[in-house]
N, C-alpha and C positions, 0 to 999 in steps of 0.2 A: 131345656131344663135350666132353671135358675139354681145354682149350686153355691155352697160355701167355698169350696176349693176353686182355685183359679184354673180350672180345666180349660183346655183349648178345644173348641168345637169349630170345625171348618164350615162356618155359616156366614153368609153375607149379611152384614149388619148395616143399617142406615142411621146415620147421625142426624137428628133433627131437633130443633128447639132445646138445646142443652142436654140431650141424652140420646140413647139408642132407642129406636122404635122397636117394639116387640114384633116378632115374626107374624105373618098373616095367620098361621095355624095356632097362634097362642103359645104360652109357655106354662109348663107344669112346675109348680113350686111345691116340692114334697114337704110333708110335715113328719118329723121324726121324734121318737122318744127312745132313749137308750139304744140308738143305732138301728131301730126298726121303724119302717115307715108305717105311720098310723093314720095317714090321711094325705090330702093334697089340696092345693088351690090351683085352679086353672085360670091363668091370667089372659084375658082377651085384649087384643090391641085396639087402640083408637088411631085411625089413619092420621099420619102426620104429627103424632104426639110422641115425644121422646121421654124416656125414663132415665133420670139422672143416677149417678153412682150412689148418692145419698138415699134416693128412693129405693134402689135395689137392696142396699144394706138394711134399711128399715124393714123391708118386706121379709128378708131372711130372719131378722130379729123377731118379728111378729110370728112367723111360722114356728120359730123355736119356742116362743111363749105358749102358743096354741098346742104344740106337741106336749109340753109339760102338763098343760091343763087337761088335755084329752087322754093322757096316759091311763088314768084309772078307768075311764069309760071304755077305752079301746080293748082292755083285757077282759072285760065282762061281756060275754055274748048277749045280745038282745038289749044292750044299754041304749037309751035314747041319745041321739046326737042332734045337733042343729040341722035344719033343713039344708040339703045340698052336700052334707058331709058324708063321706064313705070311709069306712074302716077298711084298710087294705090288709094289714096283718099285724099281729101283736104276739109273736112267738117269744 
C-alpha cells in the first residue's frame, strides 16, 4: 500500500531506473475523505520500470484531490462514479 506516513513495511524492493519498481502484485493507493476510505487506485507494475519519489508524492496528492472531489458522491447511495471506481465506505 502506498501511504502518506513513512510506515516501514518489511518488503523487498528493487531499485531500477531512478526509482523503486512496484511489487508484482501491484500497489493499492487508497483514496480518503475526512479519514474515511472512499475509493482506491490499484497500481499495476511495468517490469523494469522504477517509480521515483517525486512520482509517488504526486500520486498521493492526486489521490487526495480525487478524495475531495468524490466525497459528495460517496455519501449518496447509488451515485454514479467513473468506470472502475468502487465506493468502499463513507460512514
